[in-house]
C-alpha positions in Angstrom: 118.6 -52.8 36.6 115.6 -54.5 35.1 116.4 -57.6 37.3 116.7 -55.1 40.2 113.5 -53.6 39.2 111.6 -57.1 39.1 112.9 -58.1 42.2 111.8 -55.1 43.6 108.2 -55.5 42.7 108.1 -59.4 43.2 108.3 -60.2 39.3 111.6 -61.7 39.2 109.8 -64.5 36.7 109.8 -61.7 34.0 113.6 -61.7 34.0 115.4 -63.4 31.0 116.9 -66.1 33.1 113.5 -67.2 34.4 111.3 -66.7 31.5 112.3 -68.3 28.0 110.5 -65.4 26.1 112.9 -62.9 27.3 116.4 -64.9 27.0 118.7 -63.4 24.7 118.1 -60.5 22.4 116.3 -62.6 19.5 113.6 -63.9 22.0 113.3 -60.4 23.8 112.6 -58.9 20.4 110.6 -61.4 19.2 108.2 -61.0 22.2 108.7 -57.4 22.7 105.2 -56.2 22.4 104.0 -58.9 25.1 107.3 -57.6 27.3 106.2 -54.0 27.1 102.3 -54.8 27.6 103.3 -56.5 30.8 105.7 -53.5 31.8 102.6 -51.1 30.9 100.4 -53.2 33.3 102.8 -53.2 36.1 103.3 -49.5 35.6 99.7 -49.0 36.0 99.6 -50.6 39.5 101.0 -47.8 41.3 100.5 -44.1 41.5 103.5 -41.8 40.4 104.2 -41.2 44.1 104.0 -44.8 44.9 106.8 -45.5 42.2 109.0 -42.8 43.2 108.8 -43.9 47.1 109.3 -47.5 46.2 112.4 -46.7 43.9 114.3 -43.8 45.8 116.4 -46.2 47.9 117.0 -48.6 45.1 119.8 -48.6 42.4 117.0 -48.4 39.7 117.0 -45.2 37.7 113.6 -43.6 38.1 111.5 -40.2 37.9 108.2 -39.3 37.8 105.9 -39.6 34.5 104.5 -36.3 33.9 101.3 -35.1 32.4 101.3 -32.1 29.9 100.0 -29.9 32.7 102.5 -30.9 35.1 105.3 -30.0 32.8 104.1 -26.3 33.1 104.7 -26.4 36.8 107.5 -28.3 37.2 110.0 -26.8 39.8 113.1 -28.1 37.9 112.1 -26.8 34.6 110.7 -23.4 35.9 114.1 -22.8 38.1 116.1 -23.0 35.0 113.8 -20.9 32.7 113.3 -23.7 30.3 109.6 -22.2 29.2 109.8 -19.3 26.6 106.9 -17.0 25.9 107.1 -15.6 22.5 105.0 -13.8 20.2 104.4 -15.9 17.0 103.3 -13.6 14.0 100.0 -15.5 13.2 99.4 -17.5 16.1 99.6 -14.9 19.1 101.5 -15.5 22.6 102.8 -19.2 22.7 104.7 -21.0 25.2 107.5 -22.9 24.1 110.1 -25.1 25.5 113.5 -23.9 25.5 116.8 -25.5 24.0 117.6 -28.0 26.8 121.5 -28.8 26.1 124.1 -26.3 27.0 127.3 -26.9 25.3 129.3 -23.5 25.6 129.0 -20.2 27.2 126.9 -19.1 24.3 123.1 -19.3 25.5 121.2 -21.2 23.0 118.1 -19.2 21.7 114.8 -19.8 19.3 115.8 -17.8 16.5 112.6 -18.9 14.2 109.2 -19.8 15.2 107.2 -22.7 13.6 105.7 -21.9 10.3 102.4 -21.6 9.7 100.2 -24.9 8.1 101.2 -24.7 4.4 103.9 -22.1 4.7 106.5 -24.2 3.2 104.5 -26.9 1.3 105.2 -26.0 -2.1 108.9 -25.8 -1.7 109.0 -29.1 -0.2 107.2 -30.8 -2.5 109.3 -29.0 -5.3 112.5 -30.4 -3.3 110.8 -34.0 -3.2 110.7 -33.9 -7.1 106.9 -33.2 -7.9 106.2 -31.1 -10.8 104.6 -27.8 -11.0 101.4 -29.7 -12.6 101.4 -32.3 -9.5 101.8 -29.6 -7.1 98.8 -27.6 -8.6 96.7 -30.7 -8.4 97.3 -31.6 -4.6 96.5 -27.9 -3.8 93.4 -28.0 -5.8 92.4 -31.5 -4.2 93.2 -30.2 -0.8 96.1 -32.7 0.0 98.3 -29.7 0.9 97.6 -26.1 1.2 100.0 -22.7 1.0 99.5 -20.4 3.8 
């Protein structure tokens, strides 16, 4: 797939067979930051719409990269009822992403909402092995808090 993409955008020199930096897994891993930086630069050369148009008749898996704002108006997410509006006891009305996978006839549902900042700090620190004195010092210093 990668070779097909690079051929399509006239960058076949980036394929492992043509560039020693990317030949074999060891070389690709050694040069992974340069490889991804190169890919990021290539992605910035076209808009989402231009990439989708270019790739739609290829065999390269693809899809648009959405902004956070785009997600709320995405036709597929809205058609499937992905977004759920809930009332949080301290934060008010929230829009949450639903549970995407469907594995059975039982519809998955959100049964608990996010805890408030610090709501479980003491319990987590105790489970991690901190003593009551250490936890009190963290609370006093502001390193953690309780809800």
